[in-house]
C-alpha positions as CSV (number, residue, x, y, z in Angstrom):
1,X,75.9,119.3,113.2
2,X,74.3,119.6,109.7
3,X,71.9,116.4,108.6
4,X,72.4,115.6,104.9
5,X,73.0,118.2,102.1
6,X,71.6,122.0,103.7
7,X,70.2,122.5,100.0
8,X,68.8,119.9,97.4
9,X,69.2,120.5,93.9
10,X,66.1,122.6,92.3
11,X,65.9,124.9,94.9
12,X,67.4,128.1,95.7
13,X,70.0,128.5,98.5
14,X,68.1,127.8,101.8
15,X,69.0,129.8,104.9
16,X,71.5,127.4,106.1
17,X,73.1,127.0,103.0
18,X,73.7,130.5,102.7
19,X,75.2,131.0,106.0
20,X,77.7,128.2,105.2
21,X,78.9,130.0,102.1
22,X,79.2,133.2,104.0
23,X,81.4,131.2,106.4
24,X,83.7,130.0,103.3
25,X,84.0,133.5,101.9
26,X,85.4,134.9,105.5
27,X,88.3,132.0,105.0
28,X,89.2,132.5,101.7
29,X,93.1,133.8,101.2
30,X,93.1,133.8,97.1
31,X,90.9,136.2,95.2
32,X,87.6,135.1,93.2
33,X,87.3,136.9,90.3
34,X,83.6,138.3,89.6
35,X,83.0,135.9,86.8
36,X,82.8,132.9,88.7
37,X,81.9,134.6,91.9
38,X,78.5,132.9,93.1
39,X,77.0,131.3,95.7
40,X,75.9,128.3,93.8
41,X,79.6,128.2,92.9
42,X,80.7,128.3,96.7
43,X,78.2,126.1,97.8
44,X,79.6,123.3,95.3
45,X,82.5,123.1,97.5
46,X,80.2,123.2,100.6
47,X,78.2,120.2,99.3
48,X,80.8,118.3,98.5
49,X,82.9,119.0,102.1
50,X,79.6,117.8,103.4
51,X,79.6,114.1,102.2
52,X,83.0,113.8,104.3
53,X,82.4,115.9,107.5
54,X,79.4,116.6,109.9
55,X,80.8,119.2,112.4
56,X,80.0,122.6,110.7
57,X,83.3,124.1,111.5
58,X,84.7,121.3,109.8
59,X,82.3,121.8,106.4
60,X,83.5,125.4,106.6
61,X,87.5,124.3,106.6
62,X,87.3,121.9,104.1
63,X,85.2,123.6,101.8
64,X,87.5,126.8,102.2
65,X,90.4,125.1,101.7
66,X,89.4,123.1,98.3
67,X,87.7,126.3,96.7
68,X,91.2,128.1,97.9
69,X,92.9,125.5,96.2
70,X,90.7,125.5,93.1
71,X,90.9,129.9,92.5
72,X,94.8,129.2,92.5
73,X,94.0,127.1,89.3
74,X,92.0,129.7,87.8
75,X,94.1,132.0,87.9
76,X,97.3,129.7,87.0
77,X,95.0,128.7,84.0
78,X,93.4,132.0,82.6
79,X,89.6,130.8,83.3
80,X,88.5,134.2,84.4
81,X,90.6,136.6,82.0
82,X,91.7,134.4,78.9
83,X,89.3,133.2,76.3
84,X,88.5,129.5,77.4
85,X,88.7,127.2,74.4
86,X,84.8,125.8,73.6
87,X,83.5,122.8,72.9
88,X,83.7,122.9,69.4
89,X,87.5,124.2,69.4
90,X,88.5,121.5,72.0
91,X,91.2,119.7,70.6
92,X,89.7,116.4,72.1
93,X,86.9,117.1,70.1
94,X,88.4,118.7,67.1
95,X,90.6,115.9,66.7
96,X,87.6,113.7,67.3
97,X,90.0,111.8,70.6
98,X,86.2,111.5,72.7
99,X,83.0,111.2,71.7
100,X,81.1,114.7,72.0
101,X,77.5,115.3,73.3
102,X,75.8,118.6,73.2
103,X,74.9,120.1,76.6
104,X,71.0,120.2,76.2
105,X,68.7,123.2,77.2
106,X,66.1,120.9,79.0
107,X,66.2,119.6,82.5
108,X,65.3,116.6,84.6
109,X,62.6,117.4,87.9
110,X,66.0,118.7,90.0
111,X,66.6,121.8,87.6
112,X,69.5,119.6,86.7
113,X,70.4,120.2,82.6
114,X,70.7,116.8,80.8
115,X,73.6,115.8,79.0
116,X,74.1,112.2,76.5
117,X,77.2,110.1,75.7
118,X,78.1,107.0,73.5
119,X,81.0,105.6,74.8
120,X,81.1,102.9,72.1
121,X,84.0,104.8,69.9
122,X,86.3,105.9,72.8
123,X,89.8,104.3,73.0
124,X,91.9,105.5,75.4
125,X,95.4,104.4,74.3
126,X,94.2,107.4,71.3
127,X,94.1,109.7,73.8
128,X,97.7,108.0,75.6
129,X,99.8,107.9,72.3
130,X,98.3,111.4,70.3
131,X,98.7,114.3,73.1
132,X,101.0,115.4,76.3
133,X,98.9,114.2,79.3
134,X,99.3,117.9,80.7
135,X,97.7,119.0,77.3
136,X,94.9,116.5,78.2
137,X,94.2,117.7,81.2
138,X,93.9,121.6,80.0
139,X,91.6,120.2,77.3
140,X,90.1,118.5,80.3
141,X,89.6,121.9,82.1
142,X,88.6,123.5,79.0
143,X,85.7,121.3,79.5
144,X,84.3,121.3,82.4
145,X,85.3,125.1,82.4
146,X,82.3,125.6,79.4
147,X,79.9,122.8,81.5
148,X,80.1,125.1,84.5
149,X,79.4,128.0,82.4
150,X,76.0,126.3,81.1
151,X,74.8,125.6,84.4
152,X,75.8,129.0,86.1
153,X,73.8,130.6,83.0
154,X,71.0,128.3,84.1
155,X,71.2,129.1,87.6
156,X,71.3,133.0,87.0
157,X,68.1,132.6,85.0
158,X,66.3,130.2,87.1
159,X,67.8,131.3,90.7
160,X,67.7,127.5,91.6
161,X,70.6,125.1,92.3
162,X,71.5,123.1,89.1
163,X,74.3,120.8,87.9
164,X,74.8,118.3,84.8
165,X,73.0,114.9,84.6
166,X,75.3,112.9,82.6
167,X,73.8,109.8,80.7
168,X,76.7,107.5,79.2
169,X,75.5,104.7,76.8
170,X,78.1,102.2,77.2
171,X,76.8,99.9,74.5
172,X,79.5,98.0,72.4
173,X,82.3,99.0,74.0
174,X,84.5,97.0,74.4
175,X,87.3,95.7,77.0
176,X,91.0,95.6,75.8
177,X,94.5,95.3,77.8
178,X,95.4,99.5,77.7
179,X,91.7,100.3,79.2
180,X,92.4,97.7,81.4
181,X,95.5,99.2,82.8
182,X,94.5,102.9,82.5
183,X,91.9,101.4,85.3
184,X,93.7,99.5,87.1
185,X,96.5,101.6,87.5
186,X,94.9,104.4,89.0
187,X,94.9,106.7,86.0
188,X,91.2,106.9,85.6
189,X,90.4,107.8,89.5
190,X,93.5,110.5,89.0
191,X,91.4,112.2,86.4
192,X,87.9,111.5,88.0
193,X,89.4,113.0,91.7
194,X,90.9,115.8,89.8
195,X,87.8,116.7,87.7
196,X,84.8,116.0,89.6
197,X,85.5,116.2,93.0
198,X,88.9,118.8,93.6
199,X,88.1,121.4,91.0
200,X,84.4,121.1,89.8
201,X,82.4,119.2,92.8
202,X,78.9,118.6,92.2
203,X,78.5,119.6,88.7
204,X,78.3,116.8,87.3
205,X,76.2,114.8,89.3
206,X,74.7,112.3,88.8
207,X,76.7,110.5,86.2
208,X,75.3,107.3,85.0
209,X,76.2,104.9,82.9
210,X,73.4,102.6,81.2
211,X,73.6,99.6,78.8
212,X,76.5,98.3,81.0
213,X,78.0,94.5,80.4
214,X,78.5,92.3,82.6
215,X,82.7,93.3,82.4
216,X,82.5,96.3,83.9
217,X,81.5,95.1,87.5
218,X,85.6,93.7,87.6
219,X,87.2,97.4,87.1
220,X,84.3,99.4,88.9
221,X,85.3,97.6,91.8
222,X,89.0,98.4,91.3
223,X,88.4,102.1,90.8
224,X,85.6,102.1,93.5
225,X,87.9,101.7,96.1
226,X,90.4,104.2,95.1
227,X,87.3,107.0,95.1
228,X,86.6,109.5,98.0
229,X,83.2,109.4,100.0
230,X,80.3,109.7,97.9
231,X,81.3,108.2,94.6
232,X,78.8,105.6,94.0
233,X,75.9,107.7,94.9
234,X,77.2,110.0,92.0
235,X,78.8,107.7,89.4
236,X,75.8,104.6,89.0
237,X,75.7,101.9,87.2
238,X,72.7,100.1,85.1
239,X,72.1,97.3,82.8
240,X,69.3,97.2,79.9
241,X,66.6,97.6,82.5
242,X,67.1,101.8,83.0
243,X,64.4,103.3,80.8
244,X,61.8,103.5,83.8
245,X,64.6,104.6,86.5
246,X,65.4,107.5,84.0
247,X,61.7,108.3,83.6
248,X,61.2,109.1,87.0
249,X,62.8,112.0,86.9
250,X,62.9,112.8,82.9
251,X,60.5,113.4,80.2
252,X,60.4,110.7,77.6
253,X,60.6,113.4,75.1
254,X,64.3,114.6,76.0
255,X,65.6,111.2,76.3
256,X,67.0,110.1,72.8
257,X,65.7,107.4,70.9
258,X,69.0,105.6,71.2
259,X,68.2,104.6,74.9
260,X,64.3,104.3,73.4
261,X,63.0,107.8,74.1
262,X,61.5,110.0,72.1
263,X,63.9,112.6,70.7
264,X,65.2,112.1,67.6
265,X,67.8,114.7,67.4
266,X,69.6,114.4,70.4
267,X,72.8,113.0,68.9
268,X,76.5,112.1,69.9
269,X,79.6,112.9,67.3
270,X,81.7,109.7,68.0
271,X,85.5,109.3,68.6
272,X,88.1,107.7,65.9
273,X,90.4,105.6,66.3
274,X,94.0,106.6,65.6
275,X,96.1,104.2,63.5
276,X,99.2,103.3,65.5
277,X,101.2,104.6,62.3
278,X,99.8,108.2,63.2
279,X,100.7,107.8,67.1
280,X,103.1,110.4,68.8
281,X,106.9,110.0,67.6
282,X,110.2,112.0,69.0
283,X,111.3,113.8,66.4
284,X,114.0,116.1,68.2
285,X,116.7,113.6,68.4
286,X,119.4,116.1,69.0
287,X,117.4,117.4,72.2
288,X,116.4,114.1,73.1
289,X,120.3,113.7,73.0
290,X,121.6,116.5,75.4
291,X,118.2,115.9,78.1
292,X,119.5,116.0,81.4
293,X,119.0,112.7,83.5
294,X,117.8,113.2,87.5
295,X,116.4,110.5,89.8
296,X,113.2,111.5,91.7
297,X,112.9,109.1,94.6
298,X,109.5,107.9,96.2
299,X,108.2,110.4,98.6
300,X,110.6,112.8,97.5
301,X,110.3,116.0,95.1
302,X,112.9,117.8,92.8
303,X,113.1,121.0,91.5
304,X,115.0,123.2,89.1
305,X,115.5,127.1,89.9
306,X,115.7,130.2,87.3
307,X,116.0,133.2,88.0
308,X,114.0,135.0,84.9
309,X,113.0,138.6,84.0
310,X,110.0,140.1,82.7
311,X,109.7,139.4,79.2
312,X,111.9,136.2,79.0
313,X,110.5,133.1,78.0
314,X,110.5,129.7,79.4
315,X,110.7,126.8,77.4
316,X,111.0,123.2,78.6
317,X,111.1,119.8,77.2
318,X,111.2,116.3,79.4
319,X,110.2,113.4,79.4
320,X,109.6,110.4,82.1
321,X,109.6,106.5,82.7
322,X,106.1,107.0,85.2
323,X,104.0,109.4,86.4
324,X,105.1,112.5,88.1
325,X,103.2,115.6,88.9
326,X,104.9,118.7,87.4
327,X,104.4,122.2,88.1
328,X,105.7,125.9,88.5
329,X,105.8,128.7,90.9
330,X,107.0,132.1,91.0
331,X,109.0,134.1,93.9
332,X,109.8,137.2,93.9
333,X,113.2,138.1,94.3
334,X,113.1,140.1,97.3
335,X,111.8,137.2,99.4
336,X,114.2,134.8,101.0
337,X,114.9,132.1,99.0
338,X,114.3,128.8,100.3
339,X,116.8,126.3,101.5
340,X,115.5,123.1,101.2
341,X,115.3,121.0,98.5
342,X,111.6,120.2,99.6
343,X,109.4,123.1,98.3
344,X,105.9,123.4,99.9
345,X,103.9,125.0,96.8
346,X,101.4,126.6,98.9
347,X,104.0,128.9,99.8
348,X,104.4,131.0,96.3
349,X,102.6,131.8,93.6
350,X,100.9,129.4,91.1
351,X,102.0,129.8,87.8
352,X,101.4,126.4,86.1
353,X,98.5,124.1,87.4
354,X,100.3,121.3,89.6
355,X,98.9,117.8,87.5
356,X,100.1,114.3,87.5
357,X,101.3,113.7,84.0
358,X,103.6,110.2,82.4
359,X,105.2,111.8,79.9
360,X,106.5,108.2,78.6
361,X,104.0,107.8,75.2
362,X,104.3,111.3,74.6
363,X,106.8,113.5,75.7
364,X,106.1,117.4,77.2
365,X,107.2,120.3,75.5
366,X,105.5,123.6,76.4
367,X,107.0,127.4,76.9
368,X,105.7,130.6,78.8
369,X,106.4,134.2,78.8
370,X,107.4,135.7,82.3
371,X,105.1,138.4,82.7
372,X,107.5,139.4,86.3
373,X,110.9,139.3,87.4
374,X,111.7,136.5,89.7
375,X,112.5,133.3,90.4
376,X,110.8,130.1,89.1
377,X,110.8,126.9,90.3
378,X,110.4,123.8,88.4
379,X,109.1,120.9,90.5
380,X,108.9,117.5,89.6
381,X,106.8,115.7,93.1
382,X,106.9,111.8,93.7
383,X,105.5,111.8,96.8
384,X,102.3,110.0,95.8
385,X,104.4,107.0,95.3
386,X,105.5,105.0,98.3
387,X,108.3,102.6,97.3
388,X,109.4,103.1,93.4
389,X,111.8,106.0,92.5
390,X,110.7,107.5,88.7
391,X,113.1,109.2,86.3
392,X,112.7,112.6,84.7
393,X,114.7,113.7,81.3
394,X,114.9,117.4,81.2
395,X,115.7,120.2,79.0
396,X,114.8,123.8,80.3
397,X,116.0,127.1,78.9
398,X,115.4,130.6,78.9
399,X,115.6,133.1,76.1
400,X,115.7,136.5,76.5
401,X,114.2,139.4,74.5
402,X,117.5,139.6,71.7
403,X,116.9,136.3,71.3
404,X,119.8,134.9,73.2
405,X,119.2,131.8,75.2
406,X,120.6,129.8,78.0
407,X,120.2,126.4,79.5
408,X,119.3,125.7,83.4
409,X,120.7,122.6,84.8
410,X,119.0,121.4,88.3
411,X,122.0,122.0,90.0
412,X,121.6,125.7,88.9
413,X,124.4,126.4,86.8
414,X,123.9,127.5,83.2
415,X,125.1,127.3,79.6
416,X,124.6,128.7,76.6
417,X,122.3,127.1,74.3
418,X,121.4,127.0,70.5
419,X,119.1,124.6,70.1
420,X,114.7,125.5,70.4
421,X,113.0,123.8,73.0
């Protein structure tokens, strides 16, 4: 039995922590890239598992399962093998869709790097009406990956466990109907779960919101019930009486003047509200008129099967009437084709991460070149819905090296296609 976290922030990994890390490593079925392979990174998943389990075996099993899943995502997204977009190049910042705060090189008393952001300028509807949900998730993965690398470099320099201490100033942030829907629908809870708990656990710890208006308590109660254990420990709310609390662990010289500190150089680049006339609108009417319509029942999934050769390009365009989890997996031709309509993604190589998207306000459109010959499955999953079925309208095409294009339908049939998806 463990008694609380085996290793606090600001300390080298203890003997007990290293033992747990080694036990997790023995259970990994996915390769771990040298760029990511540190004991601190493995321990983040151990620490997250300790919030849910008490027995050492359960902690190790849960941490290994979560880390294996993250390693599959890392490979699918090329986080260790491809150039990861920097903060300065990230579209959510270059388009001013989210406020951008610098990751500082100074720490609190627990060796956690500081990160300040002003949220008054953020408008959720600007993001939702401007870029596809899947691209928003990619941008967030790039952002979190840059944050992780900053923390990793600091841990290598100090030899001590670290994270980001995130302070959000909510002064001047107003509630509107779209934001309330974003909170009450579970969308914010999903993104929080996806990044803060599933894929980058204990990386942003704690996240402290200061200068909160009184209305925040209602949506906070809504999302708190959807969150996993440890949410209230990591996500804290403070009214205007927060400076003394921060100063207990942060030097006043490292607190911005906007929050009552002495540092005039800490600045946040605000987001810009996108005018409605610049919201995304469908322009490919010819494609939209030819989309294949199919339903995904509650608690079920449906998929397209595509046989493709190395070098061919798979392209897709789809819209939905609600949120569906979309992903793509690969199976070599020599393996037996599954007969079940319900596919277990864990049995296949993940080549496109499974993320929840709502392609209603902005349709989804993307393509990828196949790097190996085999069977590709495009899955739409509605297993998170207990009662409501969802509808997806899809066009999926395959283009060979000669530029010849064929369309693939849900029943497996093909047809020549002249449209560029």
